[in-house]
N, C-alpha and C positions, 0 to 999 in steps of 0.2 A: 661255310654254307655248302651242303652237298649238291652235286649236279643231279637233280632228281628228274629232269625231263627225259622222256624217251621219245617224245614227239613234240613238234612245234605246238605251243599252247594255243595258237590261233587256228591254223589250218589242219593240225593233227597229222601232218606228213612227217616222214622220218628224215627227209633231206634237209638237215639243219645242223648248226653248231651253236654251242652256248658257252658263255664265260661268266663265272660268278663274280660277285663283288664289283658290279659296274660302278665306276667312279668312286670306289671305296664305300658304296652304300649297300644296303641289303636288297640288291637288285641284280638281275641278269642282263647281259647283252646277248641277244639272239640273232643269228644270221640264218635266214630262211630263203630257200629258192623261190618260194611263192610270196611270202610276206615282206621280204626285204630285211634290212637290219633294223632292229628296234630294241628298246630296253623295257624291262617289265619288273616291277617290284615283286618281292617274294609274296606279299599279301595278295596282290592282284593275280599272280600266277596260280596260287592255291585256289582262290575264289573262282577263277575262270576254268580251271581244270575240273572243278566240281559242278559247274553250272550247266555246261553244254548249251549255252545260250545261243539262240538263233541269230543274234547280232554279231557273233564272232567272225563270220566271213566278211562282214562289212567293216569290222575293225581291221582286218587284214588289208582291205583296200586303203585304209587311211595310213597304216604304217608303211606300206609299199610306196604310196605316192609321196609321203614326206621324205622317204629315203631317196627316191628317184629325183625329186624336184629340188630338195634342199640339202641333200648329202649329209643328213644328220639323223640319228635314231630318235624316233618319237618315243617318249617314255610313258608307258602304260601304267596308270595308277587306278586304284579302286574308284577314285572320285571323278575320273575324266573319260574313261574309255567308252562308256555308253553314249554320251553325247556326241563323241567323234564318230562312232559307228553309225548312229542314226543320220548324220549328215550325208553319208554315202548311200544309205539305204533309200533315201528319198530322191535320188538322182533320176531325172527323166531320160527317156530314150535319146532325145536330141542332145542332152548334156553328155551322155556317154559317147555319142558320136563326136562331139566337140573334144572330148578327152583323147579319143583316138587320133584326131587330126593334130592335137597339140603334141602328142608323143611323136607322131610322124614328122612334124615340123622341127621339133627339138633335136631329133636324131639325123635329120638330113643335113649333110655338110655342104653340098654343092647342088644347085638346081639341076634336076634330072638324075641325080645319083640315088642309089638304093639305100634303104635303111633296114635294119634288122628288128623284127618284132616277133617273138615267139609266144603266140597267144596261149600255148599250152601251159606256160608257167607265169606269164606276165599279165594275165587277164585282170588282176586287181587294179592295174593302172587305169582301167576303163570303168571302174565301179561295177565290175562284173564279178559274180561269185562262182563262175564256171567257165571253162574254156569254150564250151558250146556257145554261150552268150557272146564272148569275144569274137568267135568265128562268125557268128551271125552279123555282128556289127561290121567286121571286115568285108564280108560278102556284100553287104549293103553299100559300103563305101566304094567298092569296086563297080557295082552295078550303076552307081551314080557318077562314075568316072572321076571320083575324088582320089582314088588310089588305083594302082595297077599292080599286078603280080608278075614279075619277069619269068618266074619258073613256077608252074602250078605245083601246089603242095609244099612249097618251100616256106622259109621264114623271112624272105626279103621282099620288100614292096617299094613302090615309088609313088610320090605325090604327083597326080596329074595336073594339067593346066587348070581344070575346074577345081581341083583341090586347093591350089594356091589362091585362086580367086575367093574360094570359101574362107580360107584362113585370113586373107586380108580384109574381106568384107565383115567378118565377125570379130576382128581384133584378137584372134587367138595367138598371134605370133609371140613366141618367147625369145626370139632372136633380137628383135629391134623394137622395143616399145616406143611409142610416140606420144601417148597421152596419159596423164596421171590425174585421177580424180581424188580430191582431198575431202575426207569426211572428218569433221572436228566440231567442237563447240565454237559458236560464233561470239562468245563473250569477249568484250574489248580487251580484257587482260591477256588473251591469247593471240591478239593480233601480231605482236612481235614474233611469236613462235612461227606464224605463217610467213610474215613479211621478211623476217631475217633468218629463218631456219628452213622451212619446207620449200617455199617458192624458189629461193636461190639455189638450194640443193638440186631441185628438179630442173630448173630452167638454165641456170648458169653453169652448174657443175656437170650435169648429165645431158644437157641440150635437149630436154623433152618439154612438152607443153603441160602446164599446170592449171587445173580447173578447180575452183571452189564456188559453189552455187551462189553464194551471196555476193560474189565479186563479178558475176556475169549479168549482162543485160538480156532480159527475155520477157515474153508475155505469156509463157506457158504456166499451167498449173504446177506448183512447185514440186509435188511428189512425182508427177509424170516426167518433169525435167530431170530430176535426180536419177530416176531409173534409166532414162534415155542416155544421160551422160555416163553412167556407170557402164552401160552396154557398149558405148563407143570407146571406153578407156581400156588401156592395157594393164594398168596398175591402179590399185586403190590404196591410198595412204589413210589409215584409220587411226586417229589420235584420240585416246580415251581420257585425256585430262578433263576433269569436271564430270566424267561419267555420263555424258550425254546419251540418252536412249537412242536417238536417231543414228548415232554412229554404229551401234551394234547392228541395227537393221541394214545399214548401207554396207557394212563389212560382210554381213551374212549374205546379202544379195550378190556381192562381188564373188564370194566363195562359191555360191551356187552356180554362177556363170563360168566358173573356172578361171577367174581373174587372179592375178598375183595380188595378194593382200599383204601390206606391210603394216604391222601393228606398232603403235608407239604410245607412250604415256609419260607425263612428267613425273619425276622421281617421287615427289610427295603425294602423288595420287595413285601410285601403284597398288596400294592396299585396297583401293576402292574398285579395282577392276573385277568384274564378275567372275566367279570361279569357273564357269563354263568356258571362258575364253582365256583364262590366265595361263594355260599351258602353252599358248602360242608364244613364239619367241619375240617379245616386245623390245623395241628400242626404248630404253629407259633414259630420259634426258634430264639435264639440270637447267640448261639455258638454251636460247635459240642457236647459239654458235655450236654447242654440243649436238643439238638436234640436226643441224645442217651437216656436220661432219658424219654423224652416224647414218643418216638417211642416204647421203651420197654413197657411202661405203656399202650400204646394204643393197642399193639399186645396182651398183657396179659389180658387186659380188654375185648377185642373182643373175644378171644378164651378161656378165663378163665384158669382153671388149665390144659387144654388139651395141651398147648404149649409144655410142657416138657414130654408128654406121647407119646406112640406109636400111630400109625394111628387108628382112629375110636374109637367108644365107647368100653366099656368093652366087649370083644369078646371071 
């Protein structure tokens, strides 16, 4: 396979590296200063290079965020890239601000210490398609006292006291999740998956709080309660066994809010998962014990040693 790229297929910049035959397939691994590290099939690369599609900058947001948050290359295929790009194109201004605070919190090691963020090349992390938009968001965060800039014009910032309050109030913390919302089919056959798999993985193994709407006492309208619970949660576990339509909605709502969504499905139902979401890294489980182990490992890998600590970095 020839190395035919002269520019990054997404952002069209020349600061990139490419490796052919990604994982032995007809695909490339691309390392880009703007878009992060991602994989792209030959067919997708040819189609995108000919299309000049206006969605490409938003696809760059997706690849950069997957690489930043999950340390894995997102694989761009002809069948998946458009739906991923559209997710980021529809992000609201307040959601972009949330993404900025999430990056700030994730990169802050100790309360009061500075973190580095170069909006000139890292703007896709904020669902922005230009450094001007990212600069505007940073300026707004500084004006709100959410962030401060120790040295004017530099690339280092600090989270202010109001910023930490904002992070705690909105549940944006990536360092120490506390609450997990479970979206799944409520059919009785899946009760063991929850009772012996998901719930003990969350509560016993990771010491977090686990919420499933049908197990909670409340007098609220069910839809309003679901949305409120997702807003208050740090993680959404979405299990697609039985292909329940509501799980797609709840997972999408969690994604739109910037929550960590963990996707899972029983092995014999994997074929039924909708193609728009199939590219997400699902936990594919066989029995409740298998689900418990895999979910525990996924949460602990995502949040490292912070799962069993109190909220936030060392404060």
